[in-house]
SETITOR-723066 format. One record per residue (C-alpha): residue number from 1; residue in three letters; x, y, z. Coordinates in steps of 0.05 Angstrom, whole numbers, plus 5000, padded with zeros to 4 digits. Layout:
SETITOR-723066
[NUM 'Ala' [X Y Z]]
...
***
This chain:
SETITOR-723066
[1 'Met' [4413 1036 8643]]
[2 'Asp' [4464 1057 8694]]
[3 'Ile' [4536 1050 8669]]
[4 'Pro' [4590 1033 8720]]
[5 'Asn' [4646 1082 8732]]
[6 'Met' [4702 1063 8683]]
[7 'Gly' [4760 1095 8720]]
[8 'Val' [4819 1062 8754]]
[9 'Pro' [4813 1077 8829]]
[10 'Ala' [4860 1134 8846]]
[11 'Gly' [4901 1094 8896]]
[12 'Leu' [4910 1037 8847]]
[13 'Ala' [4925 1083 8787]]
[14 'Asp' [4983 1114 8824]]
[15 'Arg' [5017 1046 8826]]
[16 'Met' [5002 1025 8755]]
[17 'Ser' [5039 1035 8690]]
[18 'Thr' [5004 1054 8625]]
[19 'Ala' [5005 0981 8604]]
[20 'Glu' [4974 0958 8669]]
[21 'Gln' [4920 1011 8665]]
[22 'His' [4905 0990 8594]]
[23 'Glu' [4893 0918 8616]]
[24 'Tyr' [4849 0942 8673]]
[25 'Leu' [4808 0986 8627]]
[26 'Arg' [4803 0932 8575]]
[27 'Ser' [4771 0883 8624]]
[28 'Arg' [4724 0936 8651]]
[29 'Leu' [4703 0957 8581]]
[30 'Ser' [4688 0884 8564]]
[31 'Arg' [4638 0883 8621]]
[32 'Arg' [4610 0950 8599]]
[33 'Arg' [4597 0925 8528]]
[34 'Met' [4557 0868 8558]]
[35 'Leu' [4514 0918 8595]]
[36 'Arg' [4506 0961 8533]]
[37 'Ser' [4488 0905 8484]]
[38 'Ser' [4452 0955 8440]]
[39 'Ala' [4518 0988 8421]]
[40 'Val' [4531 0936 8366]]
[41 'Thr' [4573 0984 8324]]
[42 'Val' [4633 0970 8369]]
[43 'Gly' [4641 0903 8335]]
[44 'Leu' [4641 0932 8265]]
[45 'Leu' [4708 0966 8268]]
[46 'Ala' [4776 0935 8255]]
[47 'Val' [4810 0948 8321]]
[48 'Gly' [4791 0884 8357]]
[49 'Gly' [4734 0910 8399]]
[50 'Ala' [4733 0973 8441]]
[51 'Leu' [4807 0973 8456]]
[52 'Gly' [4835 0916 8415]]
[53 'Ser' [4909 0900 8411]]
[54 'Gly' [4931 0973 8410]]
[55 'Thr' [4951 0981 8338]]
[56 'Ala' [4890 0992 8294]]
[57 'Ser' [4890 0936 8244]]
[58 'Ala' [4877 0937 8169]]
[59 'Ala' [4803 0935 8153]]
[60 'Pro' [4775 0909 8087]]
[61 'Ala' [4769 0963 8033]]
[62 'Gly' [4695 0946 8025]]
[63 'Gly' [4646 0911 8071]]
[64 'Ser' [4581 0923 8107]]
[65 'Val' [4605 0983 8145]]
[66 'Thr' [4610 1022 8080]]
[67 'Asp' [4541 1003 8053]]
[68 'Gly' [4498 1063 8040]]
[69 'Val' [4558 1111 8039]]
[70 'Asp' [4560 1152 7975]]
[71 'Gly' [4635 1161 7962]]
[72 'Ala' [4622 1221 7917]]
[73 'Leu' [4600 1259 7979]]
[74 'Val' [4661 1240 8022]]
[75 'Ala' [4723 1283 8012]]
[76 'Pro' [4791 1259 8037]]
[77 'Thr' [4825 1305 8087]]
[78 'Gly' [4885 1310 8134]]
[79 'Arg' [4938 1286 8085]]
[80 'His' [5006 1277 8117]]
[81 'Leu' [5071 1249 8090]]
[82 'Ala' [5127 1210 8122]]
[83 'Phe' [5191 1178 8099]]
[84 'Gly' [5201 1104 8099]]
[85 'Pro' [5268 1076 8124]]
[86 'Arg' [5300 1099 8059]]
[87 'Pro' [5278 1171 8043]]
[88 'Asp' [5309 1167 7974]]
[89 'Thr' [5264 1110 7951]]
[90 'Gln' [5208 1102 8004]]
[91 'Phe' [5150 1147 8023]]
[92 'Arg' [5089 1136 8067]]
[93 'Ile' [5025 1175 8050]]
[94 'Ser' [4968 1179 8100]]
[95 'Trp' [4900 1213 8102]]
[96 'Gln' [4832 1211 8135]]
[97 'Val' [4760 1205 8113]]
[98 'Pro' [4701 1226 8156]]
[99 'Ala' [4661 1163 8139]]
[100 'Pro' [4678 1092 8116]]
[101 'Val' [4689 1088 8041]]
[102 'Lys' [4697 1033 7990]]
[103 'Arg' [4762 1015 7955]]
[104 'Pro' [4806 1073 7979]]
[105 'Phe' [4869 1084 7937]]
[106 'Leu' [4925 1130 7919]]
[107 'Arg' [4945 1152 7849]]
[108 'Phe' [5015 1179 7834]]
[109 'Gly' [5061 1195 7777]]
[110 'Arg' [5113 1244 7753]]
[111 'His' [5064 1291 7720]]
[112 'Pro' [4996 1317 7742]]
[113 'Trp' [4965 1291 7678]]
[114 'Asp' [4996 1222 7686]]
[115 'Leu' [4973 1189 7751]]
[116 'Ser' [4975 1119 7721]]
[117 'His' [5003 1085 7783]]
[118 'Lys' [4945 1065 7829]]
[119 'Val' [4956 1032 7897]]
[120 'Glu' [4903 1005 7944]]
[121 'Ala' [4903 1037 8013]]
[122 'Glu' [4907 1003 8080]]
[123 'Val' [4849 1023 8125]]
[124 'Arg' [4862 1033 8199]]
[125 'Ala' [4795 1044 8231]]
[126 'Leu' [4799 1071 8302]]
[127 'His' [4743 1065 8352]]
[128 'Thr' [4745 1108 8415]]
[129 'Pro' [4693 1083 8465]]
[130 'Ala' [4653 1128 8510]]
[131 'Leu' [4707 1139 8561]]
[132 'Thr' [4662 1172 8612]]
[133 'Pro' [4589 1157 8631]]
[134 'Thr' [4566 1220 8593]]
[135 'Gly' [4613 1213 8534]]
[136 'Thr' [4599 1187 8464]]
[137 'Pro' [4638 1137 8421]]
[138 'Val' [4679 1164 8363]]
[139 'Asp' [4696 1126 8299]]
[140 'Gln' [4754 1151 8256]]
[141 'Tyr' [4781 1124 8191]]
[142 'Tyr' [4854 1131 8172]]
[143 'Leu' [4883 1108 8106]]
[144 'His' [4955 1092 8089]]
[145 'Val' [4998 1074 8029]]
[146 'Ala' [5070 1052 8028]]
[147 'Leu' [5109 1072 7965]]
[148 'Asp' [5174 1035 7954]]
[149 'His' [5222 1031 7895]]
[150 'Leu' [5215 1105 7879]]
[151 'Gln' [5268 1144 7840]]
[152 'Pro' [5314 1186 7883]]
[153 'Asp' [5313 1262 7879]]
[154 'Thr' [5248 1261 7841]]
[155 'Thr' [5183 1301 7847]]
[156 'Tyr' [5119 1260 7845]]
[157 'Tyr' [5048 1283 7840]]
[158 'Tyr' [4996 1245 7879]]
[159 'Gly' [4922 1244 7896]]
[160 'Val' [4881 1203 7944]]
[161 'Gly' [4811 1176 7932]]
[162 'His' [4761 1120 7936]]
[163 'Gln' [4701 1093 7898]]
[164 'Gly' [4662 1154 7877]]
[165 'Phe' [4720 1203 7887]]
[166 'Asp' [4777 1198 7837]]
[167 'Pro' [4834 1249 7841]]
[168 'Ala' [4847 1239 7767]]
[169 'Ser' [4777 1263 7749]]
[170 'Gly' [4764 1335 7730]]
[171 'Arg' [4722 1347 7792]]
[172 'Ala' [4776 1324 7841]]
[173 'Ile' [4841 1342 7805]]
[174 'Ser' [4848 1404 7848]]
[175 'Thr' [4863 1359 7907]]
[176 'Leu' [4930 1337 7878]]
[177 'Ser' [4995 1350 7917]]
[178 'Thr' [5068 1333 7909]]
[179 'Phe' [5126 1302 7946]]
[180 'Arg' [5200 1296 7930]]
[181 'Thr' [5246 1238 7947]]
[182 'Ala' [5314 1250 7979]]
[183 'Pro' [5377 1250 7938]]
[184 'Ala' [5407 1181 7926]]
[185 'Arg' [5454 1157 7980]]
[186 'His' [5526 1155 7956]]
[187 'Gly' [5597 1154 7982]]
[188 'Arg' [5649 1208 7977]]
[189 'Gly' [5673 1194 7906]]
[190 'Gly' [5629 1245 7872]]
[191 'Arg' [5603 1314 7884]]
[192 'Pro' [5572 1331 7952]]
[193 'Tyr' [5497 1333 7963]]
[194 'Glu' [5460 1396 7946]]
[195 'Pro' [5444 1443 8004]]
[196 'Phe' [5376 1432 8037]]
[197 'Thr' [5334 1457 8095]]
[198 'Phe' [5294 1422 8149]]
[199 'Thr' [5251 1450 8206]]
[200 'Ala' [5232 1428 8276]]
[201 'Phe' [5188 1443 8335]]
[202 'Gly' [5147 1409 8389]]
[203 'Asp' [5083 1419 8429]]
[204 'Gln' [5038 1443 8373]]
[205 'Gly' [4964 1429 8386]]
[206 'Val' [4908 1466 8350]]
[207 'Ser' [4909 1542 8352]]
[208 'Ser' [4919 1604 8311]]
[209 'His' [4992 1605 8334]]
[210 'Ala' [5001 1533 8312]]
[211 'Ala' [4972 1549 8243]]
[212 'Gly' [5015 1611 8239]]
[213 'Asn' [5078 1572 8252]]
[214 'Asp' [5057 1522 8198]]
[215 'His' [5050 1577 8146]]
[216 'Val' [5119 1606 8162]]
[217 'Ile' [5149 1536 8161]]
[218 'Leu' [5120 1523 8091]]
[219 'Ala' [5154 1587 8067]]
[220 'Gln' [5222 1557 8086]]
[221 'Lys' [5211 1501 8035]]
[222 'Pro' [5239 1447 8081]]
[223 'Ala' [5257 1378 8057]]
[224 'Phe' [5225 1350 8120]]
[225 'His' [5198 1372 8187]]
[226 'Leu' [5211 1343 8256]]
[227 'His' [5157 1345 8309]]
[228 'Ala' [5186 1332 8378]]
[229 'Gly' [5123 1305 8411]]
[230 'Asp' [5059 1329 8444]]
[231 'Ile' [5028 1329 8375]]
[232 'Cys' [4956 1352 8380]]
[233 'Tyr' [4935 1351 8454]]
[234 'Ala' [4873 1309 8446]]
[235 'Asp' [4894 1289 8516]]
[236 'Pro' [4907 1356 8550]]
[237 'Ala' [4923 1323 8617]]
[238 'Gly' [4985 1287 8592]]
[239 'Ser' [4999 1241 8651]]
[240 'Gly' [4990 1176 8613]]
[241 'Gln' [4940 1156 8666]]
[242 'Asp' [4869 1130 8662]]
[243 'Ser' [4845 1195 8694]]
[244 'Asp' [4864 1232 8630]]
[245 'Lys' [4803 1202 8595]]
[246 'Ser' [4757 1252 8630]]
[247 'Val' [4786 1308 8587]]
[248 'Tyr' [4804 1268 8524]]
[249 'Ser' [4774 1290 8457]]
[250 'Ala' [4788 1243 8399]]
[251 'Thr' [4760 1294 8350]]
[252 'Thr' [4817 1342 8366]]
[253 'Trp' [4858 1297 8321]]
[254 'Asp' [4811 1313 8263]]
[255 'Ala' [4821 1387 8273]]
[256 'Phe' [4896 1378 8280]]
[257 'Leu' [4905 1338 8216]]
[258 'Val' [4864 1389 8177]]
[259 'Gln' [4907 1446 8205]]
[260 'Thr' [4972 1410 8191]]
[261 'Glu' [4953 1388 8120]]
[262 'Thr' [4975 1456 8093]]
[263 'Val' [5047 1433 8105]]
[264 'Ala' [5045 1358 8116]]
[265 'Ala' [5012 1343 8049]]
[266 'Lys' [5077 1367 8016]]
[267 'Val' [5131 1360 8070]]
[268 'Pro' [5146 1295 8107]]
[269 'Trp' [5121 1305 8178]]
[270 'Met' [5165 1262 8222]]
[271 'Val' [5138 1256 8293]]
[272 'Ser' [5163 1231 8360]]
[273 'Tyr' [5117 1218 8419]]
[274 'Gly' [5110 1260 8482]]
[275 'Asn' [5073 1252 8546]]
[276 'His' [5008 1280 8517]]
[277 'Asp' [5012 1226 8463]]
[278 'Met' [5004 1168 8513]]
[279 'Glu' [4930 1151 8507]]
[280 'Ala' [4922 1091 8553]]
[281 'Trp' [4854 1067 8529]]
[282 'Tyr' [4880 1047 8460]]
[283 'Ser' [4938 1001 8476]]
[284 'His' [4984 0975 8530]]
[285 'His' [5035 1031 8517]]
[286 'Gly' [4984 1085 8498]]
[287 'Tyr' [5007 1092 8426]]
[288 'Gly' [4953 1051 8392]]
[289 'Gly' [4918 1114 8369]]
[290 'Glu' [4981 1142 8339]]
[291 'Asp' [4993 1076 8304]]
[292 'Ala' [4926 1086 8269]]
[293 'Arg' [4941 1158 8249]]
[294 'Phe' [5015 1156 8229]]
[295 'Phe' [5057 1110 8185]]
[296 'Leu' [5129 1118 8211]]
[297 'Pro' [5192 1083 8186]]
[298 'Gly' [5186 1025 8236]]
[299 'Asn' [5261 1010 8237]]
[300 'Gly' [5272 1020 8312]]
[301 'Pro' [5285 0967 8365]]
[302 'Asp' [5213 0942 8364]]
[303 'Pro' [5157 0978 8327]]
[304 'Arg' [5105 0943 8372]]
[305 'Thr' [5135 0969 8437]]
[306 'Ala' [5167 1034 8413]]
[307 'Pro' [5132 1056 8348]]
[308 'Gly' [5159 1127 8354]]
[309 'Val' [5232 1104 8354]]
[310 'Tyr' [5265 1103 8286]]
[311 'Ser' [5320 1133 8243]]
[312 'Phe' [5333 1156 8172]]
[313 'Val' [5387 1189 8131]]
[314 'Tyr' [5373 1248 8086]]
[315 'Gly' [5434 1271 8046]]
[316 'Asn' [5491 1278 8095]]
[317 'Val' [5447 1282 8157]]
[318 'Gly' [5427 1223 8200]]
[319 'Val' [5364 1234 8241]]
[320 'Val' [5343 1194 8303]]
[321 'Ser' [5274 1197 8336]]
[322 'Leu' [5269 1173 8408]]
[323 'Asp' [5213 1160 8458]]
[324 'Ala' [5232 1196 8522]]
[325 'Asn' [5171 1170 8559]]
[326 'Asp' [5213 1107 8566]]
[327 'Val' [5264 1143 8610]]
[328 'Ser' [5223 1198 8643]]
[329 'Tyr' [5226 1207 8718]]
[330 'Glu' [5178 1265 8716]]
[331 'Ile' [5120 1229 8681]]
[332 'Pro' [5134 1155 8693]]
[333 'Ala' [5073 1122 8661]]
[334 'Asn' [5118 1088 8610]]
[335 'Leu' [5183 1088 8649]]
[336 'Gly' [5223 1026 8630]]
[337 'Leu' [5175 1009 8573]]
[338 'Thr' [5230 0979 8529]]
[339 'Ala' [5271 0949 8586]]
[340 'Gly' [5334 0983 8559]]
[341 'Arg' [5325 0960 8487]]
[342 'Gln' [5314 1030 8461]]
[343 'Thr' [5379 1054 8493]]
[344 'Ala' [5418 0995 8466]]
[345 'Trp' [5389 1008 8397]]
[346 'Leu' [5407 1082 8404]]
[347 'Glu' [5480 1065 8416]]
[348 'Arg' [5482 1017 8357]]
[349 'Thr' [5450 1070 8312]]
[350 'Leu' [5496 1126 8333]]
[351 'Arg' [5556 1081 8324]]
[352 'Ser' [5532 1062 8254]]
[353 'Leu' [5519 1133 8233]]
[354 'Arg' [5588 1156 8257]]
[355 'Ala' [5619 1098 8217]]
[356 'Asp' [5582 1120 8153]]
[357 'Glu' [5628 1166 8113]]
[358 'Gly' [5567 1193 8077]]
[359 'Val' [5538 1221 8142]]
[360 'Asp' [5569 1285 8169]]
[361 'Phe' [5516 1307 8219]]
[362 'Val' [5474 1269 8269]]
[363 'Val' [5410 1300 8295]]
[364 'Val' [5369 1270 8352]]
[365 'Phe' [5299 1293 8370]]
[366 'Phe' [5252 1272 8425]]
[367 'His' [5204 1304 8474]]
[368 'His' [5230 1313 8546]]
[369 'Cys' [5286 1364 8554]]
[370 'Ala' [5356 1343 8572]]
[371 'Phe' [5373 1415 8590]]
[372 'Ser' [5323 1471 8602]]
[373 'Thr' [5309 1522 8656]]
[374 'Thr' [5235 1536 8651]]
[375 'His' [5193 1545 8713]]
[376 'Gln' [5147 1488 8691]]
[377 'His' [5186 1425 8670]]
[378 'Ala' [5259 1446 8669]]
[379 'Ser' [5304 1385 8655]]
[380 'Glu' [5291 1310 8653]]
[381 'Gly' [5341 1273 8697]]
[382 'Gly' [5325 1206 8664]]
[383 'Val' [5348 1232 8596]]
[384 'Arg' [5411 1260 8627]]
[385 'Glu' [5429 1195 8661]]
[386 'Val' [5414 1147 8605]]
[387 'Trp' [5423 1183 8538]]
[388 'Val' [5466 1245 8548]]
[389 'Pro' [5529 1202 8559]]
[390 'Leu' [5516 1170 8490]]
[391 'Phe' [5504 1238 8458]]
[392 'Glu' [5572 1260 8485]]
[393 'Lys' [5607 1195 8467]]
[394 'Tyr' [5585 1200 8395]]
[395 'Arg' [5586 1276 8393]]
[396 'Val' [5515 1285 8368]]
[397 'Asp' [5513 1350 8330]]
[398 'Leu' [5443 1375 8349]]
[399 'Val' [5391 1352 8400]]
[400 'Val' [5321 1380 8392]]
[401 'Asn' [5269 1375 8448]]
[402 'Gly' [5199 1401 8463]]
[403 'His' [5160 1393 8528]]
[404 'Asn' [5175 1464 8552]]
[405 'His' [5134 1515 8513]]
[406 'Val' [5190 1564 8498]]
[407 'Tyr' [5253 1569 8457]]
[408 'Glu' [5317 1557 8495]]
[409 'Arg' [5387 1540 8472]]
[410 'Thr' [5448 1518 8511]]
[411 'Asp' [5522 1529 8502]]
[412 'Ala' [5562 1468 8482]]
[413 'Ile' [5558 1419 8540]]
[414 'Leu' [5601 1363 8565]]
[415 'Gly' [5590 1330 8633]]
[416 'Asn' [5531 1376 8649]]
[417 'Lys' [5577 1436 8645]]
[418 'Val' [5594 1489 8593]]
[419 'Ala' [5650 1464 8549]]
[420 'Lys' [5647 1523 8501]]
[421 'Ala' [5606 1587 8501]]
[422 'Val' [5564 1593 8438]]
[423 'Pro' [5533 1663 8433]]
[424 'Ser' [5484 1680 8377]]
[425 'Gly' [5523 1681 8312]]
[426 'Gly' [5576 1634 8340]]
[427 'Thr' [5603 1569 8313]]
[428 'Val' [5610 1503 8348]]
[429 'Glu' [5649 1441 8328]]
[430 'Pro' [5617 1384 8366]]
[431 'Ala' [5676 1337 8354]]
[432 'Glu' [5718 1384 8398]]
[433 'Asp' [5669 1429 8435]]
[434 'Gly' [5611 1386 8459]]
[435 'Val' [5536 1381 8446]]
[436 'Val' [5486 1438 8439]]
[437 'Tyr' [5414 1426 8461]]
[438 'Val' [5354 1464 8433]]
[439 'Thr' [5285 1467 8465]]
[440 'Ala' [5235 1485 8410]]
[441 'Gly' [5170 1473 8446]]
[442 'Ala' [5133 1537 8428]]
[443 'Ala' [5097 1511 8366]]
[444 'Gly' [5027 1531 8387]]
[445 'Arg' [5005 1513 8458]]
[446 'Ser' [5002 1564 8514]]
[447 'Leu' [5071 1591 8530]]
[448 'Tyr' [5112 1575 8593]]
[449 'Ser' [5158 1621 8631]]
[450 'Phe' [5230 1628 8656]]
[451 'Asp' [5252 1650 8725]]
[452 'Ala' [5311 1685 8691]]
[453 'Pro' [5300 1741 8640]]
[454 'Asp' [5292 1728 8566]]
[455 'Thr' [5356 1737 8527]]
[456 'Tyr' [5357 1730 8452]]
[457 'Glu' [5385 1760 8389]]
[458 'Gly' [5379 1836 8392]]
[459 'His' [5353 1833 8464]]
[460 'Glu' [5411 1804 8503]]
[461 'Lys' [5404 1804 8579]]
[462 'Arg' [5459 1756 8597]]
[463 'Val' [5464 1729 8668]]
[464 'Asp' [5522 1687 8694]]
[465 'Ser' [5479 1632 8724]]
[466 'Val' [5407 1609 8730]]
[467 'Asp' [5375 1575 8790]]
[468 'Thr' [5333 1517 8764]]
[469 'Phe' [5321 1442 8776]]
[470 'His' [5318 1374 8743]]
[471 'Phe' [5273 1315 8756]]
[472 'Gly' [5306 1258 8793]]
[473 'Lys' [5283 1188 8808]]
[474 'Gly' [5214 1186 8838]]
[475 'Gly' [5196 1252 8805]]
[476 'Val' [5235 1292 8857]]
[477 'Lys' [5256 1362 8837]]
[478 'Val' [5331 1368 8847]]
[479 'Pro' [5353 1441 8852]]
[480 'Glu' [5414 1463 8811]]
[481 'Thr' [5449 1526 8790]]
[482 'Val' [5471 1524 8717]]
[483 'Glu' [5512 1567 8669]]
[484 'Trp' [5494 1534 8603]]
[485 'Ser' [5429 1571 8587]]
[486 'Arg' [5452 1616 8531]]
[487 'Val' [5387 1638 8495]]
[488 'Arg' [5317 1643 8524]]
[489 'Tyr' [5256 1667 8485]]
[490 'Thr' [5185 1667 8510]]
[491 'Gly' [5146 1669 8444]]
[492 'Tyr' [5117 1623 8391]]
[493 'Ser' [5173 1598 8347]]
[494 'Phe' [5206 1541 8310]]
[495 'Val' [5275 1520 8286]]
[496 'Arg' [5302 1522 8215]]
[497 'Val' [5366 1484 8198]]
[498 'Asp' [5403 1500 8134]]
[499 'Val' [5451 1444 8114]]
[500 'Ala' [5511 1460 8069]]
[501 'Pro' [5547 1395 8050]]
[502 'Ala' [5620 1396 8027]]
[503 'His' [5672 1354 7991]]
[504 'Lys' [5709 1304 8033]]
[505 'Gly' [5760 1337 8078]]
[506 'Arg' [5727 1406 8074]]
[507 'Thr' [5680 1437 8124]]
[508 'Ala' [5606 1420 8121]]
[509 'Thr' [5559 1464 8162]]
[510 'Met' [5489 1466 8192]]
[511 'Lys' [5463 1535 8207]]
[512 'Val' [5410 1532 8262]]
[513 'Thr' [5362 1590 8264]]
[514 'Ala' [5304 1603 8311]]
[515 'Leu' [5247 1641 8279]]
[516 'Ala' [5187 1672 8314]]
[517 'Glu' [5118 1658 8286]]
[518 'Asp' [5122 1723 8246]]
[519 'Gly' [5188 1703 8216]]
[520 'Thr' [5232 1747 8260]]
[521 'Gln' [5300 1716 8275]]
[522 'Val' [5313 1707 8350]]
[523 'Asp' [5376 1664 8349]]
[524 'His' [5425 1632 8302]]
[525 'Tyr' [5490 1593 8306]]
[526 'Thr' [5531 1546 8261]]
[527 'Ile' [5551 1474 8271]]
[528 'Ala' [5614 1454 8233]]
[529 'Arg' [5646 1387 8216]]
[530 'Arg' [5700 1362 8170]]
[531 'Ala' [5662 1324 8115]]
[532 'Gly' [5672 1250 8106]]
[533 'Glu' [5707 1235 8172]]
[534 'Cys' [5686 1171 8206]]
[535 'Thr' [5686 1179 8282]]
[536 'Ala' [5658 1113 8307]]
[537 'His' [5682 1092 8376]]
***
């Protein structure tokens, strides 16, 4: 039977947001399912039909879809951890199975021989329809458990399983892994938190370079990892448009989660969403697929509209994840998605963190670059207009972006200009000097380029200014000449941040180091703050 073309006409797509395209596709796919009445499996999965409501809903742990599946032959894979809103007492554990299984669960305890706590898993079954006339449907099964009321600063052992596969049995015990809760939140009356490390990058995908970065990251023993968007590139087009479906591959997520499991099964993998993470056929905002795969804190302005927006506090560091698709002039599919609610929430959150005497440093991460000079994407004017004034008002200590597949670091910036030069090995005090921005988008995808020469630790080729551009309203490239581009490195890399807390009134530090995929250091500088000072405006 001939299948009608499922695309949004090009002229119409150019005028439609991701949400509008989703509704268009949903109605077209409803007609398509009527034509293909033999494809009855569409109705078996718990996502409300081919596209559903966007967020894959919980499916029953048993049911007809699992009949005939021998659980002993189905091995869990793709384990990945995340914090809940309180990292000292809340963890989220997620994994994938290649086929529907009965009664999925998680076991955990403080010793590998004592996994007495057993928790039933939530099933989020995701159906990807045949997005092109020659494509095939894909069914994926993601499982999630929320653990609350944990003990702070404690290592737990865990294993995931289902009927026929028990991680406590001798055959499956080798699948056990561990996680550690954050130290208990406290005021300034006692000793400071212990030093800790976290890592960050963006734009990973599936490649040997991506896997190499993962291995080096694991060697840093981070307390958590930040992924600044463009997670796996199942959608390599990245426009958030219906036309992306012609190159979309849902199974790329399977390969990515297997690749990432080497780290993410032990280290909380905290993601934000980039332009390649807008998959219009799943939900009105394009994040329905991510909702099925990830279990994020959900404490942002509205988890239904902005699921990748949240915050958490680990030790003396407050971390904020933002969705820059909401403010992007360059790729406007979700421009204005939250109607300003995300920005209002951001200001409330920054104000609250600065009023918390237990928080010394504030780190914000998101995808589109506030300040970059690459030939490809350069800087996002929407971020500069809407969020940079808040970063400066509350003197955010570190901003981490992806989007540009390079490493680049700025001097301290105020008002789009250099407020203080910060060479490699230097120290910045954001309360006085301004905000430093790091582009860490060289996690594994093909590298971008600079129009100015690379300049990094041991290979300095300093130039006084760089001719570049930023994206203005309407996606217009606005030329500019800037002096704030301090370090540029065209190579696969990531960022390690070593946090050294201090007693109240003394100096706490964060040492930011850029490491190439072979572990070579290409940049480092130190962020300093007087511990325990509230700076709310």
